[in-house]
C-alpha positions in Angstrom: 213.9 186.6 73.9 215.1 189.9 72.5 215.0 191.5 75.9 217.0 188.6 77.4 219.6 189.0 74.6 219.9 192.7 75.3 220.4 192.1 79.0 222.9 189.3 78.2 224.9 191.7 76.0 224.8 194.5 78.5 226.1 192.1 81.1 229.0 191.0 78.9 229.8 194.5 77.5 232.4 195.4 80.2 234.2 192.1 79.6 234.1 192.7 75.8 235.8 196.1 76.4 238.5 194.7 78.7 239.2 191.8 76.3 239.4 194.2 73.4 241.8 196.5 75.2 243.9 193.6 76.3 244.0 192.2 72.7 245.1 195.6 71.3 247.9 195.9 73.8 249.2 192.3 73.3 249.2 192.7 69.5 250.8 196.1 69.7 253.7 195.0 71.9 254.3 191.9 69.8 254.3 193.8 66.5 256.1 197.0 67.6 258.6 195.6 70.2 258.8 192.0 69.0 257.8 190.8 72.5 256.9 187.2 73.1 253.2 186.5 73.9 253.9 186.2 77.6 255.9 189.4 77.8 253.3 191.3 75.7 250.5 190.1 77.9 252.4 191.0 81.1 253.3 194.4 79.7 249.7 195.1 78.6 248.3 194.1 82.1 250.7 196.4 84.1 250.1 199.2 81.6 246.3 199.0 81.7 246.2 198.5 85.5 248.8 201.4 85.9 250.6 199.5 88.7 253.9 201.1 87.9 256.2 198.1 87.5 259.2 198.4 85.2 259.3 197.6 81.5 260.1 194.1 80.4 262.6 195.5 77.9 263.6 199.1 77.0 261.0 200.5 74.7 261.7 202.1 71.3 260.2 205.4 70.3 257.2 203.8 68.6 256.8 201.5 71.7 256.7 204.5 74.0 254.1 206.2 71.8 252.0 203.1 71.7 252.3 202.7 75.5 251.3 206.3 76.1 248.3 205.7 73.8 247.4 202.6 75.7 247.6 204.3 79.1 245.4 207.2 78.0 242.9 204.9 76.4 242.8 202.6 79.4 242.0 205.4 81.8 238.4 205.7 80.7 237.7 202.2 79.4 239.2 200.3 82.3 237.4 202.5 84.8 234.1 202.1 83.0 234.4 198.4 82.8 235.3 198.0 86.5 232.5 200.4 87.6 230.0 198.7 85.3 230.8 195.2 86.7 230.7 196.5 90.3 227.4 198.3 89.7 225.9 195.2 88.1 226.7 193.2 91.2 225.9 195.7 93.9 222.6 197.0 92.4 221.1 193.5 92.2 221.3 193.4 88.4 223.6 190.4 88.7 220.9 188.3 90.4 218.2 189.8 88.2 220.1 188.8 85.1 220.4 185.1 86.2 216.8 185.1 87.4 215.7 186.3 83.9 217.9 183.6 82.3 216.3 181.0 84.6 212.8 182.2 83.8 213.5 182.2 80.0 214.8 178.6 80.2 211.8 177.5 82.1 209.3 179.1 79.7 211.1 177.6 76.7 210.1 174.2 78.0 206.4 175.1 78.3 203.7 174.3 75.8 199.9 174.6 76.0 200.3 176.9 79.0 198.3 180.1 79.9 199.6 183.6 79.9 198.1 186.0 82.5 198.7 189.7 81.6 198.3 191.7 84.8 198.4 190.4 88.3 195.7 192.5 90.0 192.6 191.1 91.7 191.3 189.4 88.6 194.7 188.1 87.6 195.4 186.7 91.0 192.0 184.9 91.0 192.7 183.5 87.6 196.1 182.3 88.7 194.5 180.7 91.8 192.0 178.7 89.8 194.7 177.6 87.3 197.0 176.6 90.1 194.2 174.6 91.7 193.8 172.6 88.5 197.5 172.2 88.0 197.5 174.2 84.8 200.9 175.8 84.0 200.8 179.6 83.5 203.1 182.6 83.0 202.4 185.8 84.8 203.3 189.1 83.0 203.2 192.4 84.9 205.2 195.6 84.9 205.2 196.0 88.7 208.0 194.0 90.3 206.6 194.8 93.8 203.3 193.0 92.8 204.9 189.9 91.3 207.5 189.8 94.1 204.9 188.5 96.5 204.0 185.5 94.3 204.8 182.3 96.3 202.8 179.6 94.4 204.6 176.6 92.9 204.8 178.4 89.5 206.5 181.4 91.0 209.5 180.9 88.7 207.3 181.7 85.7 207.0 185.4 86.2 208.0 188.0 83.6 208.3 191.7 84.5 207.5 193.6 81.4 204.9 195.4 79.3 202.5 192.9 77.9 201.5 195.3 75.1 204.9 194.7 73.5 205.4 191.9 71.0 208.8 190.9 72.5 207.2 190.4 76.0 204.5 188.1 74.7 207.0 186.2 72.7 209.2 185.8 75.8 206.1 184.5 77.6 205.9 181.7 74.9 202.7 183.0 73.2 203.5 180.9 70.1 203.2 177.7 72.2 200.5 178.9 74.6 196.9 177.6 74.6 195.3 180.6 76.1 195.9 184.2 77.1 194.0 186.1 79.9 194.4 189.9 80.0 193.1 191.6 83.1 194.6 195.1 82.9 192.5 197.9 84.3 192.6 200.0 81.1 190.4 198.7 78.3 192.8 200.3 75.7 195.7 198.2 77.0 193.6 195.1 76.9 192.6 195.9 73.4 196.2 196.3 72.3 197.2 193.0 73.9 194.3 191.2 72.2 195.3 192.6 68.8 199.0 191.7 69.4 198.2 188.2 70.7 195.8 187.4 67.9 198.4 188.5 65.3 201.2 186.5 66.9 199.1 183.3 67.4 195.9 183.1 65.4 194.7 180.0 67.1 195.2 181.0 70.8 192.2 181.3 73.0 191.9 184.9 74.3 189.9 186.0 77.3 189.9 189.7 78.2 188.6 191.9 80.9 186.5 194.9 80.1 185.4 197.8 82.3 183.4 200.2 80.1 180.1 199.5 78.3 180.8 199.0 74.6 184.4 197.8 75.1 183.3 194.2 75.0 182.2 194.6 71.4 185.5 196.2 70.4 187.5 193.6 72.1 185.7 190.8 70.3 186.2 192.5 67.0 189.9 192.8 67.9 190.1 189.0 68.4 189.0 188.1 71.9 187.1 184.8 72.2 185.5 185.8 75.4 185.1 189.2 77.2 184.3 189.4 80.9 183.0 192.5 82.7 183.7 191.9 86.4 181.2 194.5 87.6 178.3 193.1 85.6 179.2 189.5 86.4 179.5 190.2 90.1 176.2 192.0 90.3 174.4 189.3 88.3 175.8 186.6 90.5 174.7 188.4 93.6 171.1 188.8 92.3 171.0 185.1 91.3 172.1 184.2 94.8 169.0 186.0 96.1 166.6 184.4 93.6 168.2 180.9 93.3 170.8 180.5 96.0 171.0 176.7 95.9 171.2 176.6 92.1 174.1 179.1 92.1 175.9 177.2 94.8 175.5 174.0 92.8 176.9 175.7 89.7 179.8 177.0 91.7 180.5 173.5 92.9 180.7 172.0 89.4 182.8 174.8 87.9 186.4 175.6 88.4 185.6 177.7 91.5 184.1 174.8 93.4 185.5 171.8 95.2 187.4 168.9 93.9 184.7 166.3 94.4 182.8 167.0 91.2 183.9 168.4 87.8 182.3 169.8 84.7 184.5 169.0 81.8 184.4 169.8 78.0 185.6 167.3 75.5 186.4 168.7 72.0 186.2 166.7 68.8 189.9 167.3 68.1 190.9 165.5 71.3 188.9 162.4 70.6 190.7 159.4 69.1 190.2 158.9 65.4 188.3 155.6 66.0 185.5 157.5 67.8 185.2 160.6 65.7 182.0 161.1 63.8 180.3 158.5 66.0 177.0 159.1 68.0 176.9 159.8 71.7 175.4 156.4 72.1 178.4 154.8 70.4 180.8 156.4 72.8 179.1 154.7 75.8 180.4 157.4 78.1 178.1 156.5 81.0 178.7 152.8 80.9 182.5 153.0 80.5 183.4 155.9 82.8 180.3 156.6 85.0 180.3 160.3 83.9 177.1 161.9 82.5 176.7 163.9 79.3 174.7 167.0 80.2 175.3 169.2 77.2 176.5 169.4 73.6 177.8 172.3 71.4 177.1 171.8 67.7 179.5 172.8 65.0 177.3 175.8 64.3 177.6 177.0 67.9 174.2 175.9 69.2 174.0 174.5 72.8 171.9 171.5 73.5 170.9 170.4 77.0 170.6 166.7 77.6 171.4 165.9 73.9 169.9 162.9 72.2 171.8 159.7 72.1 171.7 159.9 68.3 173.6 163.2 68.3 176.7 162.8 66.1 180.2 164.1 67.2 181.5 166.0 64.2 184.3 168.5 63.7 184.1 171.7 65.8 181.6 170.2 68.2 182.0 169.7 72.0 180.7 167.4 74.7 180.0 168.7 78.2 180.4 166.0 80.8 179.7 165.9 84.6 181.5 163.5 86.9 183.9 163.0 89.7 187.7 163.5 89.1 188.2 159.8 88.8 185.3 159.4 86.3 186.6 162.3 84.2 190.1 160.8 84.3 188.7 157.4 83.0 186.7 159.2 80.4 189.7 161.0 79.0 191.7 157.8 78.9 188.8 156.1 77.0 188.2 158.9 74.5 191.9 159.8 73.8 193.7 156.4 74.0 
């Protein structure tokens, strides 16, 4: 927001200068020469523009001195204002200003969105998955050449700026965002973003990339909820495909990277309607009402249970993991959150 205000003021500065000079001239001629408003305005315009027309009325000594002062002053200020406006239009800053204004207005309407810091290979992959699941996101990157190639349906939600700066994250709507993904190549930059994001929004879910061994621990200490090391994950995935290829392909199918015919979804305690909170899994009747299957449960203490017992109670800070088709998941959400 602060960045937008600076650009807005920079855009209007030449107009402020011209209006100020015009106001001084009009008031000066009205006070010194007792001109009418129209005559004073006309005299000021022809003086500032140096077009050389004749005087409206003969000037007094003070009037000549004031006119000389106005001419000398207008040389620099008028030339600067005109050149600044011309440069603003010809250098593309005019379009960039209104683009930033449009982006800021679009981001102001967002809530529960995701912020992606860095649009490299990992950032593009994250954006692809979010787009596939129709999740709104804002891309933040310093390189306009990189973001200029974004053509997805959220291409209007791109900020060119330094994600390590507070004002950039605030402009991306971090106070209303549900998650932040930082994928910058330097661990130090990711660490700084994690610290800043956690300070600005203590409840936001933060996922960070890490490259060096030991950086994952530091990032978690800084406030990251999850840390991903692409090299290790990629190598482990390849080895698993050798040992258990069908199992890994099945897992890919039920996660965000797979197809749309089957989904693995998590249901948090906070999203469940009050009437069903603190009930047992049996009381929820998820299988009977929606057709989806409960395959896992996360306790309030962080323990994961596979195929949880029907007597397991849904309490604060717990989560239910459900497997089903998109239609089954949709019905389940309607049942649990209505």
